MMTF fields as JSON, N, C-alpha, C and O atoms, coordinates in Angstrom:
{
  "mmtfVersion": "1.0.0",
  "mmtfProducer": "UNKNOWN",
  "numBonds": 323,
  "numAtoms": 324,
  "numGroups": 81,
  "numChains": 1,
  "numModels": 1,
  "chainsPerModel": [1],
  "groupsPerChain": [81],
  "chainIdList": ["A"],
  "bondAtomList": [4, 2, 8, 6, 12, 10, 16, 14, 20, 18, 24, 22, 28, 26, 32, 30, 36, 34, 40, 38, 44, 42, 48, 46, 52, 50, 56, 54, 60, 58, 64, 62, 68, 66, 72, 70, 76, 74, 80, 78, 84, 82, 88, 86, 92, 90, 96, 94, 100, 98, 104, 102, 108, 106, 112, 110, 116, 114, 120, 118, 124, 122, 128, 126, 132, 130, 136, 134, 140, 138, 144, 142, 148, 146, 152, 150, 156, 154, 160, 158, 164, 162, 168, 166, 172, 170, 176, 174, 180, 178, 184, 182, 188, 186, 192, 190, 196, 194, 200, 198, 204, 202, 208, 206, 212, 210, 216, 214, 220, 218, 224, 222, 228, 226, 232, 230, 236, 234, 240, 238, 244, 242, 248, 246, 252, 250, 256, 254, 260, 258, 264, 262, 268, 266, 272, 270, 276, 274, 280, 278, 284, 282, 288, 286, 292, 290, 296, 294, 300, 298, 304, 302, 308, 306, 312, 310, 316, 314, 320, 318],
  "bondOrderList": [1, 1, 1, 1, 1, 1, 1, 1, 1, 1, 1, 1, 1, 1, 1, 1, 1, 1, 1, 1, 1, 1, 1, 1, 1, 1, 1, 1, 1, 1, 1, 1, 1, 1, 1, 1, 1, 1, 1, 1, 1, 1, 1, 1, 1, 1, 1, 1, 1, 1, 1, 1, 1, 1, 1, 1, 1, 1, 1, 1, 1, 1, 1, 1, 1, 1, 1, 1, 1, 1, 1, 1, 1, 1, 1, 1, 1, 1, 1, 1],
  "groupList": [{"groupName": "UNK", "atomNameList": ["N", "CA", "C", "O"], "elementList": ["N", "C", "C", "O"], "formalChargeList": [0, 0, 0, 0], "bondAtomList": [1, 0, 2, 1, 3, 2], "bondOrderList": [1, 1, 2], "singleLetterCode": "X", "chemCompType": "L-PEPTIDE LINKING"}],
  "groupTypeList": [0, 0, 0, 0, 0, 0, 0, 0, 0, 0, 0, 0, 0, 0, 0, 0, 0, 0, 0, 0, 0, 0, 0, 0, 0, 0, 0, 0, 0, 0, 0, 0, 0, 0, 0, 0, 0, 0, 0, 0, 0, 0, 0, 0, 0, 0, 0, 0, 0, 0, 0, 0, 0, 0, 0, 0, 0, 0, 0, 0, 0, 0, 0, 0, 0, 0, 0, 0, 0, 0, 0, 0, 0, 0, 0, 0, 0, 0, 0, 0, 0],
  "groupIdList": [1, 2, 3, 4, 5, 6, 7, 8, 9, 10, 11, 12, 13, 14, 15, 16, 17, 18, 19, 20, 21, 22, 23, 24, 25, 26, 27, 28, 29, 30, 31, 32, 33, 34, 35, 36, 37, 38, 39, 40, 41, 42, 43, 44, 45, 46, 47, 48, 49, 50, 51, 52, 53, 54, 55, 56, 57, 58, 59, 60, 61, 62, 63, 64, 65, 66, 67, 68, 69, 70, 71, 72, 73, 74, 75, 76, 77, 78, 79, 80, 81],
  "secStructList": [7, 7, 3, 3, 3, 3, 3, 3, 3, 3, 3, 7, 6, 6, 7, 2, 2, 2, 2, 0, 0, 0, 0, 0, 1, 7, 7, 1, 5, 7, 6, 6, 7, 7, 5, 7, 7, 2, 2, 2, 2, 3, 3, 3, 3, 3, 3, 3, 3, 1, 1, 2, 2, 2, 2, 2, 2, 2, 2, 2, 2, 2, 6, 6, 6, 1, 3, 3, 3, 3, 3, 3, 3, 3, 3, 3, 3, 3, 3, 3, 7],
  "xCoordList": [46.024, 45.222, 45.481, 46.507, 44.526, 44.87, 44.781, 44.041, 45.618, 46.18, 45.404, 44.913, 45.487, 44.668, 45.874, 46.962, 45.542, 46.66, 46.066, 44.899, 47.096, 47.028, 47.729, 48.933, 47.023, 47.885, 47.906, 46.916, 49.128, 49.259, 49.972, 50.937, 49.555, 50.376, 51.376, 51.121, 52.637, 53.699, 54.246, 54.555, 54.45, 54.681, 56.123, 56.708, 56.977, 58.2, 58.521, 57.626, 59.837, 60.15, 60.416, 61.27, 59.626, 59.726, 59.023, 59.424, 57.965, 56.795, 55.362, 54.449, 55.275, 53.852, 53.21, 52.098, 53.8, 52.295, 52.281, 51.149, 53.088, 52.841, 51.947, 51.323, 51.914, 51.274, 49.937, 49.15, 49.561, 48.235, 47.688, 46.487, 48.502, 47.95, 47.421, 46.205, 48.681, 47.959, 47.007, 46.155, 47.061, 45.584, 44.43, 43.231, 44.753, 43.367, 42.927, 41.779, 43.667, 43.379, 43.706, 43.983, 43.678, 43.544, 45.144, 45.116, 46.142, 47.003, 47.926, 48.429, 48.324, 49.297, 50.337, 51.074, 50.635, 52.012, 51.911, 50.88, 53.542, 53.257, 53.606, 53.675, 53.81, 53.795, 55.239, 54.923, 56.173, 57.459, 57.123, 57.846, 56.164, 55.909, 56.428, 56.275, 56.967, 57.043, 55.926, 54.968, 56.382, 54.948, 55.134, 56.207, 53.657, 53.407, 53.005, 52.387, 53.237, 53.11, 52.895, 53.069, 52.608, 51.964, 53.351, 53.547, 54.433, 55.641, 56.927, 57.845, 56.475, 57.042, 56.778, 57.6, 55.339, 54.911, 54.899, 54.765, 55.103, 55.237, 54.744, 54.446, 54.825, 54.691, 53.526, 53.098, 53.461, 52.324, 52.932, 53.628, 52.72, 53.338, 52.473, 51.434, 52.397, 51.379, 52.518, 53.703, 51.033, 51.653, 50.56, 49.466, 50.844, 49.905, 50.277, 51.324, 48.806, 48.923, 47.521, 46.662, 47.526, 46.257, 45.117, 43.963, 45.583, 44.753, 45.397, 46.621, 44.413, 45.133, 45.919, 46.849, 45.778, 47.136, 48.459, 49.527, 48.13, 49.399, 50.121, 51.163, 49.5, 50.104, 50.778, 51.931, 50.315, 50.409, 51.721, 52.534, 51.666, 53.089, 54.295, 55.296, 54.077, 55.146, 55.383, 56.362, 54.963, 55.291, 55.888, 56.564, 55.51, 56.077, 57.55, 58.391, 57.855, 59.092, 59.896, 61.092, 59.296, 60.465, 60.574, 61.664, 59.487, 59.796, 60.126, 59.727, 60.701, 60.625, 60.905, 61.628, 60.244, 60.342, 59.86, 60.201, 58.812, 58.013, 56.281, 55.8, 55.531, 54.433, 53.423, 53.437, 52.825, 51.642, 50.437, 50.213, 49.747, 48.219, 47.475, 47.424, 46.808, 46.052, 44.964, 44.558, 43.997, 42.891, 42.759, 41.653, 43.862, 43.943, 44.155, 44.132, 44.418, 44.613, 43.465, 42.277, 43.852, 43.086, 43.268, 44.389, 42.137, 42.371, 41.72, 40.76, 42.467, 41.896, 40.888, 40.968, 40.144, 38.974, 39.793, 39.426, 41.049, 41.256, 42.495, 43.356, 42.33, 43.197, 44.61, 44.677, 45.404, 46.975, 47.12, 46.843, 47.583, 48.112, 49.57, 50.166],
  "yCoordList": [115.803, 116.763, 116.499, 116.953, 115.751, 115.749, 117.068, 118.049, 116.792, 118.136, 117.975, 116.969, 119.116, 118.912, 119.216, 119.632, 118.926, 119.402, 120.304, 120.287, 121.343, 122.464, 122.792, 122.822, 123.308, 123.7, 124.969, 125.656, 125.426, 126.965, 127.266, 126.552, 128.381, 128.737, 129.896, 130.741, 129.54, 130.935, 131.533, 130.802, 132.804, 133.519, 133.552, 133.997, 132.991, 133.461, 134.797, 135.57, 135.42, 136.234, 137.107, 136.826, 138.508, 139.393, 138.706, 138.76, 138.063, 137.732, 137.853, 137.09, 138.823, 139.012, 139.554, 139.136, 140.426, 141.131, 139.945, 139.978, 138.972, 137.963, 136.697, 135.977, 136.463, 135.748, 136.173, 135.286, 137.018, 137.406, 137.706, 137.478, 138.311, 138.167, 137.034, 136.858, 135.715, 134.377, 133.716, 133.058, 133.828, 132.729, 134.161, 133.906, 135.251, 136.036, 136.578, 136.427, 137.047, 137.431, 136.92, 137.41, 135.908, 134.48, 135.096, 134.768, 135.911, 136.215, 135.267, 134.674, 134.92, 133.803, 134.205, 133.371, 135.673, 136.487, 137.528, 138.191, 137.928, 139.489, 140.538, 140.34, 141.573, 143.011, 142.271, 141.688, 142.253, 141.639, 140.505, 140.212, 140.09, 139.116, 137.676, 136.718, 137.382, 136.364, 135.382, 135.656, 133.709, 133.184, 132.951, 132.864, 132.835, 132.967, 131.513, 131.016, 130.722, 129.347, 129.287, 130.23, 128.423, 128.346, 128.191, 128.759, 127.307, 127.106, 128.327, 128.401, 129.374, 130.39, 130.99, 131.252, 131.301, 132.422, 132.199, 133.069, 130.511, 130.56, 128.613, 127.838, 128.448, 126.66, 126.987, 127.877, 125.459, 125.108, 124.333, 123.332, 124.697, 124.02, 123.064, 123.685, 121.944, 121.004, 120.965, 120.655, 121.65, 121.827, 121.301, 121.858, 120.402, 120.269, 121.077, 121.483, 121.144, 122.327, 121.986, 121.201, 122.793, 122.37, 123.199, 123.024, 124.307, 125.295, 125.861, 125.739, 126.929, 127.678, 128.479, 128.857, 129.002, 130.012, 129.542, 130.151, 127.974, 127.157, 127.122, 127.735, 126.359, 125.814, 127.231, 127.144, 128.054, 129.318, 130.034, 130.544, 129.879, 130.096, 129.827, 130.544, 128.258, 127.2, 127.982, 128.681, 128.232, 127.872, 129.167, 129.385, 130.299, 131.852, 131.32, 131.475, 130.701, 130.621, 130.104, 130.384, 129.307, 127.855, 128.593, 128.474, 129.757, 130.429, 132.26, 133.293, 132.156, 134.04, 134.967, 134.666, 136.021, 137.045, 136.898, 137.563, 135.774, 135.39, 135.795, 135.669, 136.23, 136.338, 135.197, 134.395, 135.248, 133.528, 134.229, 135.439, 133.297, 133.928, 133.087, 131.884, 133.561, 133.319, 132.775, 131.799, 133.627, 133.304, 132.163, 131.844, 131.595, 130.238, 129.16, 127.999, 129.564, 127.908, 126.789, 127.104, 125.661, 124.777, 123.796, 123.552, 123.285, 122.052, 120.655, 120.512, 119.807, 118.516, 118.221, 118.924, 117.44, 116.904, 115.826, 115.526, 115.281, 114.067, 114.729, 115.549, 114.236, 114.557, 113.637, 112.411, 114.302, 113.188, 113.675, 114.65, 112.682, 113.086, 113.076, 113.301],
  "zCoordList": [81.333, 80.959, 79.353, 78.847, 78.553, 77.373, 76.296, 76.366, 75.464, 74.403, 72.846, 72.335, 72.421, 71.177, 70.103, 70.5, 68.413, 67.71, 67.022, 66.632, 66.815, 65.988, 65.262, 65.518, 63.608, 62.687, 62.613, 62.362, 62.843, 62.579, 61.236, 60.961, 60.241, 59.441, 60.195, 61.053, 59.47, 59.665, 58.58, 57.639, 58.492, 57.227, 57.218, 58.205, 55.876, 55.73, 55.864, 55.522, 56.38, 56.546, 55.594, 54.753, 55.549, 54.128, 53.003, 51.84, 53.389, 52.601, 53.105, 52.788, 53.867, 54.772, 53.569, 53.246, 52.899, 52.085, 50.803, 50.32, 50.125, 49.297, 49.918, 49.138, 51.344, 51.971, 51.948, 51.617, 52.142, 52.313, 51.1, 50.958, 49.916, 48.381, 48.416, 48.478, 48.362, 47.957, 48.602, 48.005, 49.856, 50.502, 50.642, 50.529, 50.823, 51.156, 49.695, 49.279, 49.159, 47.327, 46.305, 45.21, 46.66, 45.951, 44.357, 43.171, 45.007, 43.879, 43.481, 44.435, 42.369, 41.931, 41.304, 40.779, 41.223, 41.3, 41.839, 41.941, 42.46, 43.1, 42.15, 40.937, 42.677, 41.735, 40.899, 39.863, 41.112, 40.439, 39.282, 38.33, 39.531, 38.516, 39.211, 38.453, 40.413, 40.853, 41.333, 42.057, 40.557, 40.9, 42.307, 42.905, 42.89, 44.453, 44.669, 43.728, 45.74, 46.106, 47.548, 48.321, 47.775, 49.591, 50.321, 51.395, 49.636, 50.419, 50.583, 51.4, 49.228, 49.132, 50.228, 51.106, 50.241, 51.405, 52.768, 53.629, 53.016, 54.625, 54.721, 53.813, 55.876, 56.109, 57.591, 58.327, 57.291, 58.41, 59.652, 59.489, 60.531, 61.704, 62.483, 62.708, 62.969, 63.692, 64.978, 65.101, 66.164, 67.542, 68.558, 68.646, 69.181, 70.485, 71.724, 72.229, 72.033, 73.295, 73.96, 73.558, 75.088, 76.147, 75.724, 76.117, 74.727, 74.438, 73.563, 73.519, 72.289, 71.07, 71.544, 70.832, 72.947, 73.405, 73.72, 73.667, 74.166, 74.372, 73.188, 72.953, 72.441, 70.921, 70.218, 69.794, 70.143, 69.666, 69.926, 69.155, 71.686, 72.264, 72.084, 72.068, 71.885, 71.369, 70.19, 70.451, 68.959, 67.682, 67.367, 66.361, 68.584, 68.628, 68.861, 67.976, 70.035, 70.49, 69.704, 69.618, 69.068, 67.913, 66.948, 66.389, 66.238, 64.939, 65.536, 64.998, 66.391, 67.064, 65.743, 64.793, 65.9, 64.704, 63.519, 62.541, 63.54, 62.343, 62.591, 63.717, 61.554, 61.856, 61.622, 60.689, 62.317, 62.842, 61.891, 61.894, 61.122, 60.529, 61.561, 61.302, 62.841, 63.666, 63.42, 64.051, 61.951, 61.775, 60.694, 60.257, 60.303, 59.665, 60.502, 60.093, 61.982, 62.838, 62.604, 62.529, 62.512, 62.42, 63.72, 64.166, 64.26, 65.348, 64.757, 64.0, 65.289, 64.947, 66.105, 67.113, 66.052, 66.991, 67.976, 69.112, 67.259, 67.96, 69.028, 68.709, 70.083, 71.543, 71.792, 71.696, 72.04, 72.211, 73.797, 74.496, 73.881, 75.744, 75.776, 76.829]
}
């Protein structure tokens, strides 16, 4: 059975508000004046899976305790075995 590649964003612990301010509200600084960057607020994991749910479960196991932005997940059309 073929697998697809999913690009899943994981939010750094304690940066949940900063993450959504940066990606959804397009803010480039938080209330403390700290400059927000993609790397500061989270990171992206490329994960293969038979389905989105399969890929999300694998990322949740690898990064237990961290929040995942499921709305930002992208899938590559290419399939891997």
